[in-house]
N, CA, C and O atoms as a Tinker XYZ file with bonds, in Angstrom:
   356  protein
     1  N     24.050000   30.023000  -21.851000    73     2
     2  CA    24.146000   28.607000  -21.148000    64     1     3
     3  C     23.606000   29.222000  -19.749000    63     2     4     5
     4  O     23.410000   28.125000  -19.226000    81     3
     5  N     23.253000   30.062000  -18.836000    73     3     6
     6  CA    22.688000   30.313000  -17.758000    64     5     7
     7  C     21.061000   29.777000  -17.790000    63     6     8     9
     8  O     20.334000   29.387000  -16.876000    81     7
     9  N     20.871000   29.902000  -18.950000    73     7    10
    10  CA    19.315000   29.889000  -19.801000    64     9    11
    11  C     19.439000   28.081000  -19.797000    63    10    12    13
    12  O     18.936000   27.266000  -19.024000    81    11
    13  N     20.032000   27.951000  -20.604000    73    11    14
    14  CA    20.076000   26.214000  -20.775000    64    13    15
    15  C     19.482000   25.623000  -19.008000    63    14    16    17
    16  O     18.395000   25.118000  -18.732000    81    15
    17  N     21.052000   26.031000  -17.756000    73    15    18
    18  CA    20.554000   25.649000  -16.603000    64    17    19
    19  C     19.820000   25.591000  -15.928000    63    18    20    21
    20  O     19.657000   24.789000  -15.008000    81    19
    21  N     18.759000   27.116000  -16.516000    73    19    22
    22  CA    17.748000   27.261000  -15.996000    64    21    23
    23  C     16.198000   26.518000  -16.550000    63    22    24    25
    24  O     15.135000   26.649000  -15.943000    81    23
    25  N     16.359000   25.830000  -17.669000    73    23    26
    26  CA    15.531000   25.478000  -18.007000    64    25    27
    27  C     15.824000   23.597000  -18.121000    63    26    28    29
    28  O     15.042000   22.969000  -18.835000    81    27
    29  N     17.019000   22.783000  -17.351000    73    27    30
    30  CA    17.073000   21.961000  -17.009000    64    29    31
    31  C     16.520000   22.159000  -16.060000    63    30    32    33
    32  O     15.476000   21.507000  -16.045000    81    31
    33  N     16.700000   22.915000  -14.948000    73    31    34
    34  CA    16.337000   23.047000  -13.358000    64    33    35
    35  C     14.843000   22.730000  -12.831000    63    34    36    37
    36  O     14.496000   22.203000  -11.773000    81    35
    37  N     13.747000   23.424000  -14.359000    73    35    38
    38  CA    12.604000   23.995000  -13.855000    64    37    39
    39  C     11.878000   22.192000  -14.665000    63    38    40    41
    40  O     10.876000   21.623000  -14.232000    81    39
    41  N     12.525000   21.814000  -15.544000    73    39    42
    42  CA    12.040000   20.403000  -15.954000    64    41    43
    43  C     12.296000   19.520000  -14.808000    63    42    44    45
    44  O     11.562000   18.604000  -14.439000    81    43
    45  N     13.477000   19.907000  -14.249000    73    43    46
    46  CA    13.789000   18.087000  -13.510000    64    45    47
    47  C     13.328000   18.531000  -12.040000    63    46    48    49
    48  O     13.667000   17.825000  -11.090000    81    47
    49  N     12.178000   20.262000  -11.729000    73    47    50
    50  CA    11.523000   20.123000  -10.743000    64    49    51
    51  C     10.479000   19.653000  -11.178000    63    50    52    53
    52  O     10.266000   18.528000  -10.725000    81    51
    53  N      9.455000   20.152000  -12.111000    73    51    54
    54  CA     8.883000   19.798000  -12.870000    64    53    55
    55  C      7.928000   17.969000  -12.645000    63    54    56    57
    56  O      6.768000   17.587000  -12.492000    81    55
    57  N      9.595000   17.213000  -12.779000    73    55    58
    58  CA     9.399000   16.112000  -13.180000    64    57    59
    59  C      9.205000   15.597000  -11.210000    63    58    60    61
    60  O      8.149000   15.578000  -10.577000    81    59
    61  N     10.083000   15.380000  -10.887000    73    59    62
    62  CA    10.330000   15.602000   -9.510000    64    61    63
    63  C      8.108000   15.771000   -8.466000    63    62    64    65
    64  O      7.345000   15.113000   -7.758000    81    63
    65  N      8.201000   17.031000   -9.130000    73    63    66
    66  CA     6.838000   17.653000   -8.512000    64    65    67
    67  C      5.729000   16.185000   -8.872000    63    66    68    69
    68  O      5.004000   15.587000   -8.076000    81    67
    69  N      5.901000   15.975000  -10.067000    73    67    70
    70  CA     4.717000   14.563000  -10.143000    64    69    71
    71  C      4.869000   13.447000  -10.146000    63    70    72    73
    72  O      4.148000   12.588000  -10.654000    81    71
    73  N      6.375000   13.264000   -9.253000    73    71    74
    74  CA     6.743000   11.853000   -8.398000    64    73    75
    75  C      5.923000   11.883000   -7.570000    63    74    76    77
    76  O      4.955000   11.124000   -7.513000    81    75
    77  N      6.224000   12.879000   -6.707000    73    75    78
    78  CA     5.706000   12.801000   -5.300000    64    77    79
    79  C      4.047000   13.665000   -5.311000    63    78    80    81
    80  O      3.373000   13.898000   -4.308000    81    79
    81  N      3.789000   13.923000   -6.353000    73    79    82
    82  CA     1.814000   14.205000   -6.494000    64    81    83
    83  C      1.240000   12.342000   -7.353000    63    82    84    85
    84  O      0.065000   12.010000   -7.511000    81    83
    85  N      2.266000   11.627000   -7.675000    73    83    86
    86  CA     1.308000   10.615000   -8.117000    64    85    87
    87  C      1.207000    9.278000   -6.655000    63    86    88    89
    88  O      0.234000    8.555000   -6.444000    81    87
    89  N      2.998000    9.308000   -5.559000    73    87    90
    90  CA     2.644000    8.488000   -4.671000    64    89    91
    91  C      1.772000    9.169000   -3.486000    63    90    92    93
    92  O      1.079000    8.599000   -2.643000    81    91
    93  N      2.010000   10.556000   -3.666000    73    91    94
    94  CA     0.796000   10.916000   -2.307000    64    93    95
    95  C     -0.637000   10.900000   -3.056000    63    94    96    97
    96  O     -1.576000   11.539000   -2.582000    81    95
    97  N     -0.760000   10.191000   -4.173000    73    95    98
    98  CA    -2.363000   10.131000   -4.265000    64    97    99
    99  C     -3.130000    9.181000   -4.382000    63    98   100   101
   100  O     -4.300000    9.306000   -4.744000    81    99
   101  N     -2.289000    7.524000   -3.938000    73    99   102
   102  CA    -2.221000    6.465000   -3.811000    64   101   103
   103  C     -3.483000    6.452000   -2.418000    63   102   104   105
   104  O     -3.461000    6.643000   -1.202000    81   103
   105  N     -4.153000    6.225000   -3.104000    73   103   106
   106  CA    -5.523000    5.712000   -1.887000    64   105   107
   107  C     -5.394000    4.845000   -0.564000    63   106   108   109
   108  O     -4.660000    3.871000   -0.399000    81   107
   109  N     -5.952000    5.209000    0.009000    73   107   110
   110  CA    -5.643000    4.615000    1.145000    64   109   111
   111  C     -7.449000    4.000000    2.095000    63   110   112   113
   112  O     -8.525000    4.565000    2.290000    81   111
   113  N     -7.016000    2.920000    2.357000    73   111   114
   114  CA    -8.104000    1.369000    2.676000    64   113   115
   115  C     -8.251000    1.198000    4.203000    63   114   116   117
   116  O     -7.184000    1.522000    4.724000    81   115
   117  N     -9.164000    0.815000    5.121000    73   115   118
   118  CA    -9.367000    0.409000    6.134000    64   117   119
   119  C     -9.912000   -1.529000    5.954000    63   118   120   121
   120  O    -10.237000   -1.990000    4.860000    81   119
   121  N     -9.897000   -2.250000    7.062000    73   119   122
   122  CA   -10.101000   -3.468000    7.414000    64   121   123
   123  C    -10.246000   -3.383000    8.540000    63   122   124   125
   124  O     -9.312000   -3.032000    9.260000    81   123
   125  N    -11.611000   -3.716000    9.087000    73   123   126
   126  CA   -11.944000   -4.177000   10.166000    64   125   127
   127  C    -12.828000   -5.840000   10.634000    63   126   128   129
   128  O    -13.851000   -6.483000   10.401000    81   127
   129  N    -11.554000   -5.874000   11.429000    73   127   130
   130  CA   -12.573000   -7.886000   11.953000    64   129   131
   131  C    -11.583000   -8.410000   13.346000    63   130   132   133
   132  O    -10.853000   -8.116000   14.292000    81   131
   133  N    -12.127000   -9.212000   12.711000    73   131   134
   134  CA   -11.667000  -10.526000   14.082000    64   133   135
   135  C    -10.035000  -11.358000   13.754000    63   134   136   137
   136  O     -9.902000  -12.176000   12.844000    81   135
   137  N     -8.772000  -10.893000   14.804000    73   135   138
   138  CA    -7.440000  -11.761000   13.953000    64   137   139
   139  C     -7.851000  -13.459000   14.317000    63   138   140   141
   140  O     -8.289000  -14.133000   15.249000    81   139
   141  N     -7.441000  -13.593000   13.077000    73   139   142
   142  CA    -7.905000  -15.579000   12.922000    64   141   143
   143  C     -6.463000  -16.332000   13.103000    63   142   144   145
   144  O     -6.351000  -17.389000   13.724000    81   143
   145  N     -5.412000  -15.667000   12.499000    73   143   146
   146  CA    -4.253000  -16.620000   13.307000    64   145   147
   147  C     -2.465000  -15.109000   12.297000    63   146   148   149
   148  O     -2.090000  -14.584000   11.248000    81   147
   149  N     -2.238000  -15.228000   13.419000    73   147   150
   150  CA    -1.026000  -14.417000   13.128000    64   149   151
   151  C      0.243000  -15.694000   13.283000    63   150   152   153
   152  O      0.334000  -16.833000   13.742000    81   151
   153  N      1.204000  -14.568000   12.506000    73   151   154
   154  CA     2.653000  -15.555000   12.083000    64   153   155
   155  C      3.189000  -14.177000   11.895000    63   154   156   157
   156  O      2.615000  -13.088000   11.869000    81   155
   157  N      4.871000  -14.626000   11.727000    73   155   158
   158  CA     5.991000  -13.897000   12.129000    64   157   159
   159  C      5.881000  -12.468000   10.828000    63   158   160   161
   160  O      6.322000  -11.319000   10.852000    81   159
   161  N      4.938000  -13.378000    9.609000    73   159   162
   162  CA     4.784000  -12.046000    8.293000    64   161   163
   163  C      4.064000  -12.228000    7.407000    63   162   164   165
   164  O      4.232000  -12.195000    6.188000    81   163
   165  N      2.430000  -12.618000    8.613000    73   163   166
   166  CA     1.468000  -12.249000    8.179000    64   165   167
   167  C      0.331000  -12.389000    9.283000    63   166   168   169
   168  O      0.416000  -13.006000   10.344000    81   167
   169  N     -0.896000  -11.580000    8.722000    73   167   170
   170  CA    -1.736000  -11.612000    9.926000    64   169   171
   171  C     -3.017000  -12.190000    9.130000    63   170   172   173
   172  O     -2.918000  -11.760000    7.981000    81   171
   173  N     -4.234000  -13.022000    9.262000    73   171   174
   174  CA    -5.624000  -13.300000    8.508000    64   173   175
   175  C     -6.470000  -12.789000    9.724000    63   174   176   177
   176  O     -6.274000  -13.103000   10.898000    81   175
   177  N     -7.749000  -11.684000    9.100000    73   175   178
   178  CA    -8.403000  -11.112000    9.738000    64   177   179
   179  C     -9.998000  -11.601000    8.982000    63   178   180   181
   180  O    -10.432000  -11.830000    7.853000    81   179
   181  N    -10.530000  -11.582000   10.493000    73   179   182
   182  CA   -12.501000  -12.523000    9.987000    64   181   183
   183  C    -13.179000  -11.034000    9.579000    63   182   184   185
   184  O    -13.239000  -10.455000   10.664000    81   183
   185  N    -13.680000  -10.195000    8.620000    73   183   186
   186  CA   -14.808000   -9.805000    9.019000    64   185   187
   187  C    -16.423000  -10.201000    9.260000    63   186   188   189
   188  O    -17.184000   -9.630000   10.041000    81   187
   189  N    -16.733000  -11.309000    8.397000    73   187   190
   190  CA   -18.077000  -11.893000    8.619000    64   189   191
   191  C    -17.513000  -13.730000    8.453000    63   190   192   193
   192  O    -16.294000  -13.856000    8.333000    81   191
   193  N    -18.061000  -14.590000    8.450000    73   191   194
   194  CA   -17.867000  -15.825000    8.238000    64   193   195
   195  C    -17.458000  -16.211000    6.576000    63   194   196   197
   196  O    -17.025000  -17.271000    6.124000    81   195
   197  N    -17.787000  -14.879000    5.855000    73   195   198
   198  CA   -17.081000  -15.429000    4.422000    64   197   199
   199  C    -16.075000  -14.443000    3.665000    63   198   200   201
   200  O    -15.460000  -14.499000    2.601000    81   199
   201  N    -16.154000  -13.801000    4.384000    73   199   202
   202  CA   -14.915000  -12.585000    4.205000    64   201   203
   203  C    -13.550000  -12.622000    4.876000    63   202   204   205
   204  O    -13.638000  -12.159000    6.013000    81   203
   205  N    -12.661000  -12.905000    4.651000    73   203   206
   206  CA   -10.747000  -13.099000    5.440000    64   205   207
   207  C    -10.107000  -13.147000    4.675000    63   206   208   209
   208  O    -10.078000  -13.902000    3.703000    81   207
   209  N     -9.146000  -11.929000    5.131000    73   207   210
   210  CA    -8.049000  -11.169000    4.633000    64   209   211
   211  C     -7.069000  -12.081000    5.297000    63   210   212   213
   212  O     -7.349000  -12.820000    6.241000    81   211
   213  N     -6.005000  -11.982000    4.783000    73   211   214
   214  CA    -4.617000  -11.937000    4.484000    64   213   215
   215  C     -4.119000  -10.937000    4.630000    63   214   216   217
   216  O     -4.660000   -9.994000    4.053000    81   215
   217  N     -2.915000  -10.661000    5.422000    73   215   218
   218  CA    -2.285000   -9.424000    5.137000    64   217   219
   219  C     -0.581000   -9.457000    5.433000    63   218   220   221
   220  O     -0.368000   -9.561000    6.641000    81   219
   221  N      0.316000   -9.411000    4.842000    73   219   222
   222  CA     1.589000   -9.660000    4.693000    64   221   223
   223  C      1.789000   -8.066000    6.072000    63   222   224   225
   224  O      1.309000   -6.933000    6.123000    81   223
   225  N      2.382000   -8.561000    6.619000    73   223   226
   226  CA     3.751000   -8.112000    7.801000    64   225   227
   227  C      4.778000   -7.437000    7.108000    63   226   228   229
   228  O      4.791000   -8.059000    6.045000    81   227
   229  N      5.409000   -6.804000    7.046000    73   227   230
   230  CA     6.502000   -6.124000    6.481000    64   229   231
   231  C      7.370000   -5.712000    7.927000    63   230   232   233
   232  O      7.073000   -5.917000    9.103000    81   231
   233  N      8.842000   -4.892000    7.168000    73   231   234
   234  CA     9.380000   -4.785000    9.371000    64   233   235
   235  C      8.457000   -3.199000    8.838000    63   234   236   237
   236  O      8.262000   -2.764000    9.973000    81   235
   237  N      7.909000   -2.294000    8.042000    73   235   238
   238  CA     8.011000   -0.864000    8.067000    64   237   239
   239  C      6.526000   -1.207000    8.328000    63   238   240   241
   240  O      5.967000   -0.269000    7.761000    81   239
   241  N      5.659000   -1.903000    8.789000    73   239   242
   242  CA     4.166000   -2.275000    9.439000    64   241   243
   243  C      4.368000   -1.675000   10.893000    63   242   244   245
   244  O      4.923000   -2.243000   11.833000    81   243
   245  N      3.947000   -0.726000   10.887000    73   243   246
   246  CA     3.729000    0.140000   12.454000    64   245   247
   247  C      2.212000   -0.244000   13.068000    63   246   248   249
   248  O      1.110000   -0.526000   12.598000    81   247
   249  N      2.733000   -0.109000   14.218000    73   247   250
   250  CA     1.632000   -1.026000   15.630000    64   249   251
   251  C      2.210000   -1.768000   16.383000    63   250   252   253
   252  O      3.409000   -2.024000   16.266000    81   251
   253  N      1.411000   -2.272000   17.343000    73   251   254
   254  CA     1.585000   -3.477000   18.106000    64   253   255
   255  C      1.480000   -4.540000   17.579000    63   254   256   257
   256  O      0.750000   -4.203000   16.648000    81   255
   257  N      1.644000   -5.598000   17.441000    73   255   258
   258  CA     1.196000   -7.580000   17.146000    64   257   259
   259  C      0.236000   -7.601000   17.671000    63   258   260   261
   260  O      0.057000   -7.274000   18.844000    81   259
   261  N     -0.540000   -7.974000   16.935000    73   259   262
   262  CA    -2.519000   -8.148000   17.724000    64   261   263
   263  C     -2.137000   -9.728000   18.453000    63   262   264   265
   264  O     -1.079000  -10.339000   18.604000    81   263
   265  N     -3.187000   -9.942000   18.709000    73   263   266
   266  CA    -3.022000  -11.888000   19.273000    64   265   267
   267  C     -4.438000  -12.358000   18.498000    63   266   268   269
   268  O     -5.186000  -11.593000   17.890000    81   267
   269  N     -4.614000  -13.765000   18.665000    73   267   270
   270  CA    -5.794000  -14.620000   17.841000    64   269   271
   271  C     -6.948000  -14.348000   18.784000    63   270   272   273
   272  O     -6.916000  -14.974000   19.844000    81   271
   273  N     -8.196000  -13.329000   18.530000    73   271   274
   274  CA    -9.028000  -13.075000   18.925000    64   273   275
   275  C     -9.440000  -11.229000   18.939000    63   274   276   277
   276  O    -10.516000  -10.645000   19.064000    81   275
   277  N     -7.906000  -10.692000   18.731000    73   275   278
   278  CA    -7.815000   -9.356000   19.425000    64   277   279
   279  C     -8.722000   -8.549000   17.971000    63   278   280   281
   280  O     -8.237000   -8.724000   16.853000    81   279
   281  N     -9.964000   -7.732000   18.110000    73   279   282
   282  CA   -10.409000   -6.348000   16.698000    64   281   283
   283  C     -9.209000   -5.324000   16.345000    63   282   284   285
   284  O     -8.501000   -4.628000   17.072000    81   283
   285  N     -9.261000   -5.515000   14.848000    73   283   286
   286  CA    -8.035000   -4.729000   14.617000    64   285   287
   287  C     -8.823000   -3.896000   13.666000    63   286   288   289
   288  O     -9.979000   -4.133000   13.317000    81   287
   289  N     -8.252000   -3.126000   13.369000    73   287   290
   290  CA    -8.737000   -2.243000   11.973000    64   289   291
   291  C     -7.058000   -1.782000   11.179000    63   290   292   293
   292  O     -6.288000   -0.907000   11.575000    81   291
   293  N     -6.950000   -2.354000   10.439000    73   291   294
   294  CA    -5.811000   -2.292000    8.948000    64   293   295
   295  C     -6.267000   -1.466000    8.258000    63   294   296   297
   296  O     -7.400000   -1.553000    7.785000    81   295
   297  N     -5.289000   -0.264000    8.014000    73   295   298
   298  CA    -4.892000    0.342000    6.753000    64   297   299
   299  C     -4.114000    0.158000    6.150000    63   298   300   301
   300  O     -2.941000    0.176000    6.522000    81   299
   301  N     -4.627000   -0.159000    4.644000    73   299   302
   302  CA    -4.407000   -0.768000    3.943000    64   301   303
   303  C     -4.328000    0.096000    2.778000    63   302   304   305
   304  O     -5.156000    1.006000    2.779000    81   303
   305  N     -3.386000    0.029000    1.587000    73   303   306
   306  CA    -3.109000    0.364000    0.114000    64   305   307
   307  C     -2.853000   -0.309000   -0.685000    63   306   308   309
   308  O     -1.818000   -0.910000   -0.394000    81   307
   309  N     -3.415000   -0.713000   -2.055000    73   307   310
   310  CA    -3.348000   -1.407000   -3.028000    64   309   311
   311  C     -2.540000   -0.918000   -3.573000    63   310   312   313
   312  O     -2.561000    0.282000   -3.844000    81   311
   313  N     -1.140000   -2.098000   -4.042000    73   311   314
   314  CA    -1.080000   -1.561000   -5.050000    64   313   315
   315  C     -0.334000   -2.773000   -6.058000    63   314   316   317
   316  O     -0.189000   -3.837000   -5.456000    81   315
   317  N     -0.013000   -2.776000   -6.990000    73   315   318
   318  CA     0.278000   -4.026000   -8.219000    64   317   319
   319  C      1.749000   -4.463000   -8.310000    63   318   320   321
   320  O      2.679000   -3.714000   -8.608000    81   319
   321  N      1.842000   -5.760000   -8.018000    73   319   322
   322  CA     2.882000   -6.458000   -7.910000    64   321   323
   323  C      3.640000   -6.408000   -9.199000    63   322   324   325
   324  O      4.660000   -5.803000   -9.526000    81   323
   325  N      2.657000   -7.408000   -9.977000    73   323   326
   326  CA     2.395000   -7.596000  -10.956000    64   325   327
   327  C      1.271000   -7.498000  -12.343000    63   326   328   329
   328  O      0.119000   -7.919000  -12.239000    81   327
   329  N      1.710000   -6.992000  -13.395000    73   327   330
   330  CA     0.143000   -6.731000  -14.449000    64   329   331
   331  C      0.662000   -8.018000  -15.514000    63   330   332   333
   332  O      1.790000   -8.050000  -16.006000    81   331
   333  N     -0.219000   -8.876000  -15.713000    73   331   334
   334  CA    -0.026000   -9.737000  -16.579000    64   333   335
   335  C     -0.797000   -9.258000  -17.922000    63   334   336   337
   336  O     -1.736000   -8.697000  -17.357000    81   335
   337  N     -1.046000   -9.095000  -19.227000    73   335   338
   338  CA    -2.330000   -8.796000  -20.178000    64   337   339
   339  C     -2.319000  -10.221000  -21.301000    63   338   340   341
   340  O     -1.393000  -10.900000  -21.743000    81   339
   341  N     -3.600000  -10.267000  -21.465000    73   339   342
   342  CA    -4.042000  -10.935000  -22.955000    64   341   343
   343  C     -4.698000  -10.135000  -22.938000    63   342   344   345
   344  O     -5.375000   -9.432000  -22.188000    81   343
   345  N     -4.080000  -10.505000  -25.209000    73   343   346
   346  CA    -5.040000   -9.852000  -25.579000    64   345   347
   347  C     -6.093000   -9.696000  -26.241000    63   346   348   349
   348  O     -6.820000  -10.689000  -26.223000    81   347
   349  N     -6.477000   -8.805000  -26.843000    73   347   350
   350  CA    -8.275000   -9.035000  -27.277000    64   349   351
   351  C     -8.945000  -10.346000  -28.049000    63   350   352   353
   352  O     -7.837000  -10.883000  -28.047000    81   351
   353  N     -9.357000  -10.832000  -28.373000    73   351   354
   354  CA   -10.177000  -11.781000  -29.178000    64   353   355
   355  C    -10.673000  -11.718000  -30.498000    63   354   356
   356  O    -11.341000  -12.647000  -30.952000    81   355
């Protein structure tokens, strides 16, 4: 009986370690540019004349709220929110 519980505990710890490792391995990126627009939930930053990105601001976003014209460096992670697949032809 105790061997069953010990085996179950090992399996649970292994699954938790894999989940924690997968979460920690998400790559972080940076984007630097000049703020072009700011509102309560988004920030638009221009790196070059043809490269402008818009970032969503959430309650978890750290740092001060920049003003238009400020030069900022934003740290972000790419996460998928939805995946749509098409069958091969």
